[in-house]
GUZAVEX-501913 format. One line per 4 residues: number of its first residue (from 1); their letters; for each residue x, y, z negated of N, C-alpha, C. Coordinates in nm, 2 decimals, decimal comma. Atoms other than C-alpha are relative to their C-alpha. Layout:
REM GUZAVEX-501913
NUM	a	X Y Z X Y Z X Y Z | ...
END
This chain:
REM GUZAVEX-501913
1	mtwf	0,07 0,08 0,10 3,12 0,94 1,35 0,00 0,08 -0,13 | -0,01 -0,07 0,13 3,24 1,16 1,06 -0,11 0,11 -0,01 | 0,10 -0,11 -0,01 3,02 1,45 1,17 -0,14 -0,06 -0,01 | 0,14 0,06 0,00 2,72 1,22 1,23 -0,04 -0,04 -0,15
5	lgfl	0,03 0,04 0,13 2,75 1,07 0,88 -0,02 0,12 -0,10 | 0,01 -0,12 0,08 2,80 1,41 0,73 -0,14 0,07 0,02 | 0,14 -0,05 -0,03 2,48 1,54 0,90 -0,11 -0,08 -0,07 | 0,10 0,09 0,07 2,29 1,24 0,77 0,00 0,03 -0,15
9	aigc	-0,01 -0,03 0,14 2,41 1,31 0,42 -0,07 0,13 -0,03 | 0,07 -0,13 0,02 2,30 1,67 0,44 -0,15 -0,01 0,02 | 0,14 0,02 -0,02 1,97 1,57 0,59 -0,07 -0,07 -0,11 | 0,06 0,07 0,12 1,90 1,33 0,30 -0,02 0,09 -0,11
13	viyy	0,01 -0,10 0,11 1,97 1,61 0,05 -0,12 0,09 0,03 | 0,11 -0,10 -0,04 1,74 1,85 0,24 -0,13 -0,07 -0,01 | 0,13 0,07 0,00 1,47 1,59 0,27 -0,05 -0,03 -0,15 | 0,03 0,01 0,15 1,49 1,52 -0,11 -0,06 0,13 -0,05
17	giiv	0,06 -0,13 0,04 1,43 1,89 -0,16 -0,14 0,03 0,05 | 0,13 -0,02 -0,05 1,14 1,89 0,07 -0,11 -0,09 -0,07 | 0,09 0,09 0,07 0,98 1,59 -0,11 -0,04 0,07 -0,13 | 0,03 -0,06 0,13 1,01 1,77 -0,45 -0,09 0,12 0,02
21	aysg	0,08 -0,12 -0,02 0,88 2,10 -0,32 -0,14 -0,02 0,05 | 0,13 0,03 -0,06 0,60 1,95 -0,12 -0,09 -0,07 -0,09 | 0,08 0,07 0,09 0,48 1,71 -0,38 -0,02 0,07 -0,14 | 0,01 -0,07 0,13 0,54 1,94 -0,68 0,07 -0,08 -0,11
25	fats	-0,07 0,08 0,11 0,73 1,67 -0,87 0,10 -0,10 0,07 | -0,10 0,09 -0,05 1,02 1,43 -0,83 -0,03 -0,14 -0,06 | 0,02 0,13 0,05 0,93 1,06 -0,85 0,13 -0,07 -0,02 | -0,12 0,08 0,02 1,17 0,80 -0,97 0,07 -0,05 0,13
29	fsfv	-0,06 0,06 -0,12 1,21 0,66 -0,62 0,05 0,11 0,09 | -0,04 -0,11 -0,09 1,26 1,00 -0,46 0,15 0,02 -0,01 | -0,15 -0,02 0,01 1,62 1,00 -0,59 0,08 -0,10 0,09 | -0,07 0,09 -0,09 1,70 0,72 -0,34 0,06 0,09 0,11
33	wlvl	-0,06 -0,08 -0,11 1,76 1,01 -0,09 0,13 0,06 -0,04 | -0,13 -0,04 0,05 2,04 1,14 -0,31 0,10 -0,11 0,00 | -0,09 0,12 -0,01 2,18 0,79 -0,33 0,04 -0,02 0,14 | -0,03 0,02 -0,14 2,16 0,76 0,05 0,10 0,11 0,05
37	agvc	-0,09 -0,11 -0,04 2,33 1,10 0,08 0,14 -0,03 -0,05 | -0,13 0,04 0,06 2,61 0,98 -0,15 0,07 -0,11 0,09 | -0,06 0,10 -0,08 2,66 0,67 0,06 0,05 0,05 0,14 | -0,04 -0,06 -0,13 2,67 0,87 0,38 0,13 0,08 -0,02
41	ffma	-0,12 -0,08 0,03 2,93 1,11 0,23 0,12 -0,09 -0,02 | -0,10 0,10 0,03 3,13 0,81 0,11 0,05 -0,06 0,13 | -0,04 0,06 -0,13 3,13 0,65 0,46 0,07 0,10 0,08 | -0,07 -0,10 -0,08 3,22 0,98 0,62 0,14 0,02 -0,04
45	agve	-0,13 -0,02 0,06 3,51 1,02 0,39 0,09 -0,12 0,04 | -0,08 0,12 -0,03 3,62 0,66 0,46 0,04 0,00 0,15 | -0,03 -0,01 -0,14 3,60 0,71 0,84 0,11 0,10 0,03 | -0,10 -0,11 -0,02 3,81 1,02 0,81 0,14 -0,04 -0,06
49	iypr	-0,12 0,02 0,07 4,07 0,89 0,56 0,07 -0,14 0,05 | -0,05 0,13 -0,02 4,11 0,52 0,65 0,10 -0,01 0,12 | -0,10 0,01 -0,11 4,28 0,56 1,00 0,13 0,06 -0,03 | -0,13 -0,07 0,03 4,55 0,78 0,85 0,08 -0,08 -0,11
53	hrer	-0,07 0,07 0,11 4,63 0,55 0,55 -0,04 -0,15 0,00 | 0,04 0,14 -0,01 4,56 0,20 0,67 0,08 -0,09 -0,09 | -0,08 0,08 0,08 4,85 0,06 0,48 -0,03 0,00 -0,15 | 0,04 -0,01 0,15 4,70 0,17 0,14 -0,12 -0,07 -0,03
57	fplw	0,13 0,06 0,03 4,37 -0,01 0,18 0,00 -0,14 0,06 | 0,01 0,14 -0,05 4,32 -0,39 0,21 -0,11 -0,01 0,10 | 0,09 0,01 -0,11 4,13 -0,49 0,52 -0,14 -0,04 -0,05 | 0,14 0,05 0,04 3,84 -0,65 0,32 -0,08 0,12 -0,05
61	lpvs	0,08 -0,11 0,05 3,74 -0,31 0,18 -0,08 0,07 0,11 | 0,08 -0,06 -0,11 3,64 -0,14 0,51 -0,10 -0,10 0,06 | 0,09 0,10 -0,06 3,50 -0,46 0,65 -0,12 -0,03 -0,09 | 0,12 0,02 0,10 3,28 -0,51 0,33 -0,09 0,12 0,01
65	avtv	0,08 -0,12 0,00 3,16 -0,15 0,34 -0,09 0,00 0,13 | 0,08 0,00 -0,13 3,06 -0,17 0,71 -0,10 -0,11 0,00 | 0,09 0,11 0,00 2,90 -0,51 0,66 -0,12 0,03 -0,08 | 0,11 -0,03 0,09 2,69 -0,40 0,37 -0,09 0,11 0,06
69	cltg	0,08 -0,11 -0,06 2,57 -0,08 0,55 -0,08 -0,05 0,12 | 0,07 0,05 -0,11 2,49 -0,26 0,87 -0,11 -0,10 -0,04 | 0,10 0,10 0,05 2,30 -0,54 0,68 -0,12 0,08 -0,05 | 0,11 -0,08 0,06 2,10 -0,27 0,50 -0,09 0,06 0,12
73	vvif	0,07 -0,06 -0,11 2,01 -0,11 0,83 -0,09 -0,10 0,07 | 0,07 0,11 -0,06 1,91 -0,44 0,99 -0,12 -0,04 -0,08 | 0,11 0,04 0,09 1,69 -0,54 0,69 -0,11 0,10 0,01 | 0,10 -0,11 0,00 1,52 -0,20 0,69 -0,08 -0,01 0,14
77	avie	0,06 0,01 -0,13 1,45 -0,23 1,07 -0,10 -0,11 0,01 | 0,08 0,12 0,00 1,31 -0,58 1,04 -0,13 0,02 -0,08 | 0,12 -0,03 0,09 1,08 -0,48 0,75 -0,10 0,10 0,07 | 0,09 -0,10 -0,07 0,95 -0,17 0,94 -0,07 -0,06 0,12
81	llif	0,06 0,07 -0,11 0,89 -0,39 1,24 -0,12 -0,08 -0,04 | 0,11 0,08 0,05 0,68 -0,62 1,03 -0,12 0,08 -0,05 | 0,11 -0,09 0,05 0,49 -0,33 0,87 -0,09 0,04 0,11 | 0,09 -0,06 -0,10 0,37 -0,18 1,19 -0,04 -0,08 0,12
85	tgaa	0,04 0,08 -0,11 0,35 -0,47 1,42 -0,05 -0,14 -0,04 | 0,02 0,14 0,05 0,29 -0,78 1,20 -0,15 -0,04 0,00 | 0,15 0,03 0,01 -0,09 -0,75 1,17 -0,07 0,02 0,14 | 0,07 -0,01 -0,13 -0,29 -0,82 1,49 -0,13 0,06 -0,03
89	grdt	0,13 -0,07 0,01 -0,60 -0,62 1,55 -0,12 -0,11 -0,01 | 0,11 0,09 0,03 -0,92 -0,79 1,42 -0,13 0,08 -0,01 | 0,13 -0,07 0,01 -1,29 -0,71 1,42 -0,03 0,01 -0,15 | 0,02 -0,03 0,15 -1,33 -0,55 1,07 -0,14 0,05 -0,03
93	snld	0,13 -0,05 0,02 -1,70 -0,46 1,11 -0,08 -0,10 -0,09 | 0,10 0,08 0,08 -1,97 -0,58 0,87 0,07 -0,09 -0,11 | -0,06 0,08 0,11 -1,74 -0,70 0,59 -0,09 0,00 -0,12 | 0,08 0,00 0,12 -1,90 -0,81 0,27 0,05 0,09 -0,11
97	yliv	-0,07 -0,09 0,10 -1,65 -0,63 0,05 0,12 0,06 0,06 | -0,12 -0,07 -0,05 -1,39 -0,37 0,12 0,07 0,06 -0,12 | -0,08 -0,05 0,11 -1,12 -0,31 -0,14 0,07 0,12 0,04 | -0,06 -0,13 -0,03 -1,01 0,05 -0,13 0,11 0,02 -0,11
101	lgar	-0,11 -0,01 0,10 -0,67 0,08 -0,30 0,02 0,14 -0,05 | -0,01 -0,13 0,06 -0,62 0,36 -0,54 0,14 0,06 0,02 | -0,13 -0,07 0,00 -0,33 0,62 -0,55 0,00 0,10 -0,11 | -0,01 -0,10 0,11 -0,21 0,88 -0,79 -0,10 0,11 0,00
105	vked	0,09 -0,11 0,02 -0,45 1,13 -0,93 0,07 0,11 -0,08 | -0,07 -0,11 0,07 -0,31 1,47 -1,03 -0,10 0,08 -0,08 | 0,08 -0,08 0,08 -0,44 1,73 -1,27 -0,10 0,08 0,08 | 0,08 -0,09 -0,09 -0,58 1,94 -0,98 -0,08 -0,08 0,10
109	gitk	0,09 0,09 -0,08 -0,75 1,64 -0,81 0,08 -0,11 0,07 | -0,06 0,12 -0,06 -0,67 1,35 -0,58 0,11 0,04 0,10 | -0,11 -0,03 -0,09 -0,36 1,33 -0,37 -0,04 -0,01 0,15 | 0,03 0,00 -0,14 -0,35 1,36 0,01 -0,01 -0,15 0,05
113	slks	0,00 0,15 -0,04 -0,28 0,98 0,04 -0,13 -0,06 -0,04 | 0,12 0,06 0,05 -0,58 0,89 -0,17 -0,12 0,06 0,08 | 0,10 -0,07 -0,08 -0,80 1,15 0,02 -0,02 -0,07 0,13 | 0,01 0,07 -0,14 -0,71 0,98 0,35 -0,06 -0,13 -0,01
117	rldk	0,06 0,13 0,02 -0,81 0,64 0,21 -0,15 0,02 -0,02 | 0,14 -0,02 0,03 -1,14 0,77 0,08 -0,08 0,05 0,12 | 0,06 -0,05 -0,12 -1,22 0,96 0,40 -0,03 -0,12 0,10 | 0,02 0,11 -0,08 -1,17 0,64 0,59 -0,10 -0,10 -0,05
121	aaey	0,10 0,09 0,06 -1,37 0,44 0,34 -0,14 0,05 0,02 | 0,13 -0,06 -0,03 -1,66 0,69 0,38 -0,05 -0,02 0,14 | 0,03 0,02 -0,15 -1,64 0,66 0,76 -0,04 -0,14 0,02 | 0,03 0,14 -0,01 -1,64 0,28 0,73 -0,14 -0,03 -0,06
125	aaen	0,13 0,02 0,07 -1,94 0,28 0,49 -0,12 0,05 0,08 | 0,11 -0,05 -0,08 -2,14 0,50 0,72 -0,03 -0,09 0,12 | 0,02 0,09 -0,12 -2,09 0,25 1,01 -0,04 -0,14 -0,05 | 0,03 0,14 0,05 -2,13 -0,06 0,79 -0,07 0,02 -0,14
129	pdti	0,07 -0,03 0,13 -2,39 0,03 0,52 -0,02 -0,12 -0,10 | 0,02 0,11 0,09 -2,42 -0,32 0,38 0,13 -0,04 -0,07 | -0,13 0,03 0,06 -2,05 -0,34 0,29 0,01 0,06 -0,14 | -0,02 -0,05 0,13 -1,97 -0,31 -0,08 0,14 0,05 -0,02
133	lvls	-0,13 -0,06 0,02 -1,68 -0,08 -0,16 0,05 -0,04 -0,14 | -0,06 0,03 0,13 -1,45 -0,21 -0,44 0,11 0,11 -0,02 | -0,09 -0,10 0,03 -1,27 0,10 -0,57 0,10 -0,04 -0,11 | -0,10 0,06 0,09 -0,95 -0,02 -0,73 0,11 0,09 -0,05
137	ggqg	-0,11 -0,08 0,05 -0,72 0,17 -0,96 -0,03 0,04 -0,15 | 0,01 -0,04 0,14 -0,67 0,22 -1,33 0,05 0,14 -0,03 | -0,05 -0,13 0,03 -0,54 0,52 -1,52 0,15 -0,01 -0,05 | -0,14 0,00 0,04 -0,16 0,57 -1,53 0,03 0,10 -0,11
141	enep	-0,04 -0,09 0,12 0,04 0,75 -1,80 -0,01 0,15 0,03 | 0,00 -0,14 -0,03 0,05 1,08 -1,61 -0,12 0,04 0,08 | 0,12 -0,03 -0,07 -0,30 1,07 -1,47 -0,11 0,04 -0,09 | 0,10 -0,05 0,09 -0,58 1,27 -1,62 -0,13 -0,09 -0,01
145	vcea	0,12 0,09 0,00 -0,86 1,02 -1,52 0,04 -0,13 0,07 | -0,01 0,13 -0,07 -0,90 0,67 -1,40 -0,01 0,02 0,15 | 0,01 -0,02 -0,14 -0,83 0,64 -1,03 -0,13 -0,04 0,06 | 0,13 0,05 -0,05 -1,14 0,44 -0,96 -0,11 0,10 -0,02
149	eamk	0,10 -0,10 0,03 -1,36 0,70 -1,13 0,02 0,12 0,09 | -0,02 -0,12 -0,09 -1,20 0,98 -0,93 -0,04 -0,03 0,14 | 0,04 0,04 -0,14 -1,25 0,78 -0,61 -0,15 0,00 0,01 | 0,15 0,00 0,00 -1,62 0,73 -0,70 -0,05 0,14 0,01
153	dylv	0,05 -0,14 0,00 -1,67 1,10 -0,78 0,02 0,06 0,14 | -0,02 -0,06 -0,13 -1,52 1,20 -0,45 -0,10 -0,05 0,11 | 0,09 0,06 -0,10 -1,72 0,96 -0,24 -0,15 0,03 -0,02 | 0,14 -0,03 0,03 -2,05 1,04 -0,42 -0,02 0,15 0,02
157	qvkg	0,02 -0,15 0,01 -2,01 1,42 -0,47 0,04 0,07 0,13 | -0,05 -0,07 -0,12 -1,81 1,51 -0,15 -0,06 -0,07 0,12 | 0,04 0,08 -0,13 -1,91 1,23 0,10 -0,14 -0,04 -0,01 | 0,14 0,03 0,01 -2,26 1,17 -0,03 -0,04 -0,15 0,01
161	lkpg	0,03 0,14 0,00 -2,23 0,79 -0,06 -0,08 -0,04 -0,13 | 0,08 0,04 0,12 -2,46 0,60 -0,30 0,08 -0,09 -0,09 | -0,09 0,08 0,09 -2,29 0,46 -0,61 -0,05 -0,15 -0,01 | 0,05 0,14 0,01 -2,51 0,14 -0,59 0,08 -0,10 0,09
165	kmil	-0,08 0,08 -0,09 -2,28 0,01 -0,31 0,15 0,00 -0,04 | -0,13 -0,01 0,05 -1,97 0,05 -0,52 0,03 -0,09 -0,12 | -0,04 0,07 0,12 -1,78 -0,17 -0,77 0,13 0,07 -0,04 | -0,12 -0,07 0,05 -1,52 0,00 -0,99 0,09 -0,10 -0,07
169	etrs	-0,10 0,08 0,06 -1,21 -0,19 -1,08 0,10 0,10 -0,07 | -0,07 -0,11 0,08 -1,04 0,02 -1,36 0,12 -0,05 -0,08 | -0,11 0,05 0,09 -0,76 -0,20 -1,50 0,14 0,00 0,07 | -0,13 0,02 -0,07 -0,49 -0,22 -1,23 0,09 0,13 0,00
173	tstv	-0,10 -0,10 -0,01 -0,17 -0,02 -1,22 0,10 -0,02 0,11 | -0,09 0,03 -0,11 0,00 -0,17 -0,92 -0,08 -0,07 0,11 | 0,07 0,06 -0,11 -0,08 -0,31 -0,58 -0,04 -0,15 -0,03 | 0,03 0,14 0,04 -0,06 -0,67 -0,71 -0,12 0,00 -0,09
177	enia	0,11 -0,01 0,09 -0,30 -0,58 -0,99 -0,13 0,04 0,07 | 0,12 -0,04 -0,09 -0,53 -0,40 -0,74 -0,07 -0,12 0,06 | 0,05 0,12 -0,07 -0,57 -0,72 -0,55 -0,06 -0,10 -0,10 | 0,04 0,11 0,09 -0,59 -0,96 -0,84 -0,13 0,04 -0,07
181	yski	0,12 -0,04 0,08 -0,85 -0,76 -1,05 -0,12 0,02 0,10 | 0,11 -0,02 -0,09 -1,05 -0,67 -0,74 -0,06 -0,13 0,04 | 0,04 0,13 -0,03 -1,07 -1,04 -0,65 -0,10 -0,05 -0,11 | 0,08 0,04 0,11 -1,21 -1,11 -1,00 -0,13 0,08 0,00
185	aiee	0,12 -0,08 -0,01 -1,46 -0,82 -0,96 -0,09 -0,05 0,11 | 0,08 0,05 -0,11 -1,58 -0,96 -0,63 -0,06 -0,13 -0,03 | 0,05 0,13 0,04 -1,62 -1,31 -0,76 -0,11 0,02 -0,11 | 0,10 -0,02 0,10 -1,82 -1,18 -1,06 -0,13 0,06 0,07
189	dmmk	0,12 -0,05 -0,07 -2,05 -0,98 -0,82 -0,07 -0,10 0,08 | 0,06 0,11 -0,08 -2,10 -1,28 -0,59 -0,08 -0,09 -0,09 | 0,07 0,08 0,09 -2,19 -1,49 -0,89 -0,14 0,06 -0,05 | 0,12 -0,07 0,04 -2,44 -1,23 -1,01 -0,11 0,00 0,11
193	rrqe	0,09 -0,01 -0,12 -2,60 -1,21 -0,66 -0,06 -0,14 0,02 | 0,05 0,13 -0,02 -2,63 -1,59 -0,64 -0,11 -0,03 -0,11 | 0,10 0,02 0,11 -2,81 -1,60 -0,98 -0,13 0,07 0,03 | 0,12 -0,08 -0,03 -3,05 -1,33 -0,86 -0,08 -0,07 0,11
197	qsav	0,07 0,07 -0,11 -3,12 -1,52 -0,54 -0,07 -0,13 -0,04 | 0,06 0,13 0,04 -3,18 -1,85 -0,72 -0,12 0,02 -0,09 | 0,11 -0,03 0,08 -3,43 -1,68 -0,94 -0,13 0,02 0,08 | 0,11 -0,02 -0,09 -3,65 -1,62 -0,63 -0,05 -0,14 0,04
201	hvhm	0,06 0,13 -0,04 -3,89 -1,92 -0,58 -0,04 0,00 0,14 | 0,04 0,02 -0,14 -3,93 -2,05 -0,23 -0,10 -0,11 0,01 | 0,10 0,10 -0,01 -4,25 -2,24 -0,16 0,02 -0,09 0,12 | -0,03 0,10 -0,11 -4,18 -2,56 0,05 -0,09 -0,12 -0,03
205	epgt	0,08 0,12 0,01 -4,37 -2,88 0,12 0,06 -0,09 -0,10 | -0,06 0,09 0,09 -4,33 -3,14 -0,15 0,09 -0,11 0,07 | -0,09 0,10 -0,06 -4,04 -3,38 -0,08 0,09 0,05 0,10 | -0,09 -0,05 -0,11 -3,87 -3,15 0,16 0,10 0,10 -0,07
209	yeev	-0,10 -0,09 0,04 -3,56 -2,94 0,11 0,07 0,06 0,11 | -0,08 -0,06 -0,10 -3,34 -2,71 0,30 0,14 0,03 -0,06 | -0,14 -0,03 0,04 -2,96 -2,70 0,26 0,06 0,11 0,07 | -0,06 -0,12 -0,06 -2,81 -2,36 0,32 0,15 0,00 -0,03
213	perp	-0,15 0,00 0,03 -2,43 -2,37 0,36 0,04 0,14 -0,04 | -0,05 -0,12 0,06 -2,25 -2,11 0,16 0,11 0,06 0,09 | -0,10 -0,07 -0,08 -2,06 -1,86 0,38 0,10 0,07 -0,08 | -0,10 -0,07 0,08 -1,73 -1,74 0,25 -0,01 0,15 0,02
217	arig	0,00 -0,14 -0,01 -1,72 -1,37 0,18 0,11 0,05 0,09 | -0,10 -0,07 -0,08 -1,55 -1,15 0,44 0,05 0,12 -0,08 | -0,06 -0,10 0,09 -1,31 -0,93 0,24 0,11 0,08 0,07 | -0,11 -0,08 -0,06 -1,10 -0,64 0,36 0,07 0,08 -0,10
221	vltn	-0,07 -0,09 0,09 -0,85 -0,41 0,21 0,04 0,13 0,08 | -0,03 -0,13 -0,06 -0,81 -0,04 0,30 0,11 0,08 -0,07 | -0,10 -0,08 0,05 -0,50 0,16 0,25 0,07 0,08 0,11 | -0,07 -0,07 -0,10 -0,25 0,38 0,43 0,08 -0,09 0,09
225	dfhv	-0,05 0,08 -0,11 -0,09 0,25 0,75 0,13 -0,08 -0,05 | -0,13 0,06 0,04 0,26 0,18 0,59 -0,02 -0,11 -0,11 | 0,03 0,08 0,12 0,09 -0,01 0,30 -0,08 -0,12 0,03 | 0,09 0,11 -0,04 -0,14 -0,25 0,49 0,06 -0,13 0,00
229	frae	-0,07 0,13 -0,02 0,11 -0,52 0,56 0,02 -0,07 -0,14 | -0,02 0,05 0,13 0,21 -0,56 0,19 -0,13 -0,04 -0,07 | 0,13 0,03 0,06 -0,15 -0,54 0,07 -0,06 -0,13 0,05 | 0,05 0,12 -0,06 -0,25 -0,82 0,31 0,08 -0,12 -0,05
233	qiak	-0,08 0,11 0,05 0,04 -1,04 0,21 -0,02 -0,04 -0,14 | 0,03 0,03 0,14 -0,03 -1,00 -0,16 -0,13 -0,06 -0,01 | 0,14 0,06 0,01 -0,40 -1,08 -0,10 0,01 -0,14 0,04 | -0,01 0,14 -0,04 -0,31 -1,40 0,08 0,07 -0,08 -0,11
237	kwgi	-0,06 0,08 0,10 -0,08 -1,50 -0,20 -0,09 -0,02 -0,12 | 0,08 0,00 0,12 -0,34 -1,42 -0,47 -0,14 -0,05 0,03 | 0,13 0,07 -0,02 -0,63 -1,62 -0,32 -0,10 0,06 0,09 | 0,09 -0,05 -0,10 -0,78 -1,42 -0,04 0,07 -0,02 0,14
241	pdiy	-0,08 0,03 -0,11 -0,63 -1,60 0,26 -0,04 0,07 0,13 | 0,05 -0,06 -0,12 -0,85 -1,44 0,53 -0,04 0,14 -0,03 | 0,01 -0,14 0,04 -0,80 -1,08 0,44 0,00 0,09 0,13 | 0,01 -0,09 -0,12 -0,89 -0,80 0,69 0,06 0,14 -0,04
245	gisc	-0,06 -0,13 0,03 -0,66 -0,50 0,68 -0,06 0,12 0,08 | 0,05 -0,12 -0,06 -0,79 -0,15 0,76 0,10 0,11 -0,04 | -0,10 -0,10 0,03 -0,54 0,14 0,78 -0,06 0,14 0,02 | 0,03 -0,15 -0,02 -0,57 0,52 0,75 0,13 0,07 0,01
249	psdp	-0,13 -0,07 -0,02 -0,31 0,78 0,84 0,07 0,04 -0,13 | -0,08 -0,04 0,11 -0,03 0,88 0,61 0,04 0,15 0,01 | -0,05 -0,14 0,00 0,10 1,23 0,51 0,12 0,01 0,09 | -0,11 0,00 -0,09 0,33 1,32 0,80 0,13 0,05 -0,06
253	vlfl	-0,12 -0,05 0,07 0,57 1,51 0,57 0,07 -0,11 -0,08 | -0,05 0,10 0,08 0,62 1,22 0,34 0,01 -0,14 0,06 | 0,01 0,13 -0,07 0,59 0,94 0,60 0,13 -0,07 -0,01 | -0,13 0,07 0,00 0,96 0,86 0,62 0,03 -0,05 -0,14
257	hfcv	-0,02 0,04 0,14 0,98 0,85 0,24 -0,08 -0,12 -0,04 | 0,08 0,11 0,03 0,69 0,62 0,22 0,05 -0,13 0,06 | -0,05 0,11 -0,08 0,84 0,39 0,48 0,12 -0,06 -0,08 | -0,12 0,05 0,07 1,17 0,36 0,28 -0,04 -0,06 -0,13
261	resa	0,05 0,06 0,13 0,99 0,31 -0,05 -0,08 -0,13 0,02 | 0,08 0,12 -0,02 0,76 0,05 0,10 0,09 -0,12 0,03 | -0,10 0,11 -0,03 1,06 -0,15 0,23 0,06 -0,06 -0,13 | -0,05 0,04 0,13 1,20 -0,16 -0,12 -0,11 -0,08 -0,08
265	ailk	0,11 0,07 0,07 0,86 -0,26 -0,26 -0,02 -0,14 0,06 | 0,02 0,13 -0,07 0,83 -0,54 0,00 0,11 -0,10 -0,05 | -0,11 0,08 0,04 1,17 -0,68 -0,09 -0,02 -0,05 -0,15 | 0,02 0,03 0,14 1,09 -0,66 -0,46 -0,11 -0,11 -0,02
269	dklv	0,11 0,09 0,02 0,75 -0,83 -0,43 0,03 -0,14 0,06 | -0,04 0,13 -0,06 0,90 -1,10 -0,21 0,09 -0,08 -0,09 | -0,10 0,06 0,09 1,18 -1,17 -0,46 -0,07 -0,06 -0,12 | 0,07 0,04 0,13 0,94 -1,20 -0,76 -0,12 -0,09 0,03
273	gnm	0,10 0,09 -0,03 0,69 -1,41 -0,58 -0,14 0,06 0,01 | 0,14 -0,06 -0,01 0,40 -1,16 -0,54 -0,05 -0,01 0,14 | 0,05 0,01 -0,14 0,38 -1,22 -0,16 0,09 -0,11 0,07
END
């Protein structure tokens, strides 16, 4: 067990170095791997020292340490199970609106995560030309341009999509704001379209009328595979109960990091009432 925990600790440190070298920067959450390395080293030391000096340590200390660690592992496993198996497959064709969630934009262009989302959005738009893409993402402190603008430029200039089928949401700085502001943008667009349709006069016989029931808009959200579950739950909480999730692949090098970060984000959003 000591060697196993030691190898885990070393692996966490190495993976932290890979994240920094691969991404070119260290995010605030990437330091979690150094924290995990410290926990593993601490547990390895405890496993090695405790059997030799049982009389010096109260029983509650090792029991509490083991309980906390096992609880963390179980919570992580349950969340990951929800992330990748919680959403059943649904027919996502011919949506009215598809919210494409933004991601970090660097000085030299869009990140691999955002490129994956946009490539999937372009593929979807080609197969469903009537769907309106809602490009969602504001400008962060360390971003050279607004995410939504960068997304539009990529889809128009690289993928050849027409900007007339896009709505830009440029105020959001988090997944919750992505959903909330995109919902407002969709409602404004729907109202505008209703007004345009009501301006068209339909000639009917005097004294007759035709009642056309209003169909609720079919709205989807597109993001990386690890992120779909949280995006769907936030959408349901913020007024889009029948949301359609569409996933795209994640960066294989950073996949494990994204999974750990997403687990923490899900716990946070659940605790503060965002989902």
